[in-house]
N, C-alpha and C positions, 0 to 999 in steps of 0.2 A: 356897751362901747359907746364912746364919743365920737361921732361921724366927723365932726370938724378936725379933732385932733388926728383921727386916723388918716383923713384925706391929706391933711397937712404934712404927715410924717411919711406918706407914701406917694405923693402927688408927684414928685420929681422922677420917680420909677416909672410911673405911669405915662408921663410926658415923653421920657426917654424912649419907652417902648413904642409909643404911637409915632415917634420921630423915626425910628429904625424900620418900623413897618411901612412908613410912607417913602422910604428911599427907592428911587427908580433904578439906581445902579445896583450892581451886584455888591453884596457886603462883603467886607473883608474878614479874614479869619477871627480877628479880634472882635468885630462888631457880630459876627454869627454867634460866637460864644456868648456875647453879652446879651444877645436877643433871646437865647435859649434860658440864660438865668433870669432875666426879666419876666419871661413867659411863665416860668415855674413859679416865681415869687407872686406874680398877679394871679396866678391860679389860686395859690394859697389865700390870697387876700380875698378873692371872690368868695372862696368857700366860708372863710370867716364871717365876711359879711352877710351872706345867706343864712348863716346858722344863728347869728346873734343880733344883728340890726339891719334888716334889709330896707335899703332905700332905693325906691324906684329908679331915680336918676343916676345914682352911682352905680347900682347894680347893671343897669343897661349899659353904662360905659365900659365897665369891666368885662361884661359878657362879650361884648363886641370886640375889645382888645384880645381877650383869650382866644375867641374864635379865629381872628385874623392871624394871631401869632401861631395857633396850632397849624392852620393851613400852610403858613409860611415854614414852620419847622419840619413838618411832616412831608409837606409837598402835597399839591392837588393830585387825587385819584382820577385818573382817566379810563374810561372804558376801553376794552380790547376786544379782538376777536376771541381772546380766551375767555373773557366774560360771556360772549354770545354762545360759544361752544359748551360753557358749563350750564347756562340756562337751558338750552335744548337737550342736553344729555343727562342732567342732574335735576335742576331746581323744578322746571316744568312737570316732567314725568313723575317726579316725586310728590309734587301737590295733586296731581290727578290720581295717582295711585293712593295717596294717603287719604283722600275724600271720596274713595270709590264706593263707601257705604251710604253716600248721600246721592250720588249721580246714577247708580245703577238701580236702586228702587225706583228714582224718579224716571228712569228711562222704561222699566218695566211697566209702571203705573200709566205713563203717557202713551205708550203703545197699545196698552189695553183699552185706555179711553178712546183713542182714535179708531181702533177696530170696532168698538162699540157703536160709536158714532156713525162708522161707515155701514154697519149692519142695520141701524135704526133708519138711516137715510135710505137705503136701498130697498127695505121692506115696507117702506110707508111712502106711498105715492103722494099723500097730503103733504109730507114734510118736503119732498122734492119740489111740489108746486109752491110751497112758501120760499123755497131758495131761488126760483126763476121762472119765468114763463116757458112753457112746453117747448116751444121753437127754439128759445135761447139755450135751453138744456140740450137739445138735439144738436144744435151748432156747436157746442162745446164737445159732446161725447162721440159724434159721428167720426167714421175714419177721415182723416185729414182735418178733423176738427180743431177747435182752440187748444184742447189739451196736448194734442200731438205737435201742432205747429208753434206752440209757445216756445219750445227748446229751439227752433231754428228760424225763429222771426227775425233775428238780429245777427250781424257777423259775430262768429264765434268769440273772438278775443273781447269785444265790447259787451257782449252778454256775460261771458265769464267774469269781467270786472264788475259789472252791475250786480251781479249775483253775489259775488264776493262782498262788495259793499253793503248790501243789504242784510246778508246773514251775520256779517261782523257787528253791525249795529244792534241786531237783535241779541247777539251774545253779550256784547257789552251791556246792554240794558239789564240783562238779567243779572249780571255780576255786580253793576253798581247800585241798581235798586234793591239788591238783596239785604242792604241794611236796613230798609223799611220794613222789617219784620218778615221779609220774604214774600208779602202779599202781592206786590207788583210782578214778581217772578211768576207767580201762579197764573196770573192773568195773561201774560206774554206767552207762557207755554200752553194755556188753553187755546189762545188764538190760533198757534200753530198747529195743534191736535185737531181743532176744529176744521182748519183748511186742509189738513190731510184726510180727515174723516170724511169731508164733503167730496174729495176727490174719488175716495175709495167707494163711497155710496153711489155716486152718480155713474161713475163707468161700470160699476157692478151691475147696476140696474139696466145698463145699456148692453150688458154682456160683453164687455170689453175690459174686464179685470185684469187679465194676462198683459193687455197693451199698456194699461196704466202702470202695473208693477214693472213691466219692463223699462219704462221711462223714468220712474222714480227711483228704483233701486240702485242704478249705477253710481248716482251721486248722492242719493239719500241716505244711504247708510251712515257714511261718514259725516255728512252735513247734520244730521239729526243726533248722531252721537255728540258731535261739538255742542249742539244746542242742550242736549241732556246734561253733559258735563258742566255747562256754564249754569244751567238752571239748578242743578245739584249744589255746587258751590255757592251760588247766590243764596239758596235757602239755608245752607249752613252759616253763611256770614248773617242771615237774619236771626237764626237760632242763637247765635253768639251774643245778640242783644238780650236775648231772654235769658240764657243761661252761659255765662263766660266760663264756667268751670273753676278750677283753681286759680286762674289768673283773674287779674282785676279786669273789669269790663273795658277799661281803656286800653289796657295793654292786649287783651284778647282781640278787640275790634282793629287796633293797629296791625297786629300779626296776620290775622284772617284777612284784613283788607288789602295789605301788601300781596299775599299770596294770591287773592282774587284778581289783582292788577295784573300780576304775572301770568296768571292763567289766561287772562284776556289777551295778552300778547301771543302767548303759545298757539291759542285756538285761532287767532287770526291767519297764522300760518296753516294750520290744519284746514281752515275754510278756504284758503287760498287753493289747496290742492283739491277739494270737493268742487270749488268753482270751476277749476280747470277741466275736471271731468265732466261736470254739467254744460260747460260751454262746447267741448270737443268731442267727448265720447258720447253723451247722450244723444244727441242729434245725429250721430254718424250713421253711416250705412253698415256698420258691423252687425253680426247677427246679434239677436237678443241675448243668447246664452254668453256670447264675449263681452257685451256691455255690462251685463250682471256680474260676470267674473271679474272684471276689472273693479267694480265696486266692492265687491266681496274681498279681493286681495287688498284693497286700499284700507278697509276696514280691519281685517286680520293684521295688517302691518301696523296700524295704530294701536290696536289693543296689545299686540306683542310689544311694541315700543313702550307702552306704560307699564305692562306687568313686568317687563325684563328690566328696563333700566330704571323705572320707577320704583318697582319693589327692592331692587339693589340699592338704591339709594336711600330708601326709607329705612331699611335694616341697618343702613351705616348712620342714621341718625338724622338725615335730611327732612325737612318739613316741606319745603317749597318757598319758605320766606327768604329774605336776602341775608347774606352772611353776617355774622357779628361784627366784622371789621367794617361794614358798610352802614352800620347803625350808629346814630348820634350817641354820646354819652349822655345819662340822665342828668348828671351833675358834673362840674369839673372837678377834677382830682388833683390833688397837690402831688408835686413830685417828691 
C-alpha cells in the first residue's frame, strides 16, 4: 500500500470526521448520518492500514478518530445504581465462589499455622521471653490489660474507621501484590497469623484464653475470612503468571487482575461490617455469648451470600470479570 496515495485519497473524509467531532452544538440529522458513515469508513481504513502498512503517525490519528467517533455514535456509558446492584448480587459473590478452591485451603492452612504458633508460644517460656519483658507481658495479659483495653481505648466510631482502613490496606496488598508470583501475599498472611498466634499463646499461658477468644471472635471471624479471600485470590493471580491455562498470559492476567480489583471493592464493604462490629460490639457490655453470636451470624451471612448468590451466578456463566460490553474491542471492526 502506498501510504501517500492512501492518505490523499481519504484525507478529506478524515478531516470532515474530525470537524464533525469537534462541533460543540448538537448535530443535525444529516450531519449525524454523515458522522456514522464516516465513522464506518474510517474504521475500515484503520483495519486496512493495520493489516497491510502500519504507520505509527497515521495509525495513531485514525485510532483516535475511531475512538472519539465510536463514543459519539454509541454515547458514553455512565455507571448507575443498577451497576452497583449487579456487582454486589452477581459479580462479587461469583468471583469469591469461583475461586473458593484457593481461599478455603488458604484459610485452613493459615488457621492451623496460627494455632501451632499459639501452642508453641504457650508451651515455651523462653519463646515468651523473646517476645517481651516479663512485666510487659503481664501488663498485656492481666485483667484490664492492653489486650482488653485495646478495643475500648478510642471512641467507637473512630476506632471502627481506623480498623477498617488498616484491614482494607492489608487486603489490597494481598490482591495487588499477588501478581509477583504470590510471594508477598505469603509474607502478609504470615504476619497476620503470627500476630494472632502470639495473642493466642500469651493469653493461653496466662490462663485467659477464653477472654481472648471472647474478644477476637466477634469481629475476627468475618475479618479473617476477608483476609483469607484476598490472600487466596492474590495467590491465584500469582499462579496465573506461572500457568495461564488455555488463555494467553496477557489475557489471563487481564481477566484475573480485573476480578481481583473487583474483589477488593467488595471486601472493602465486608471489612466495613467487621470494623463496625469491632468498634461497637467487641468492647460493648454484652455477654460474651451474645458478642460471639453476632460474629457467628455475620460470618454465616457472608458464607450464605457467597454460596447462594455466587453459586447461582457461576452456574449461569458469571466469572466475576466485567461484562463483555464493558471491554474494549481488541481491533476496530469494519461495519
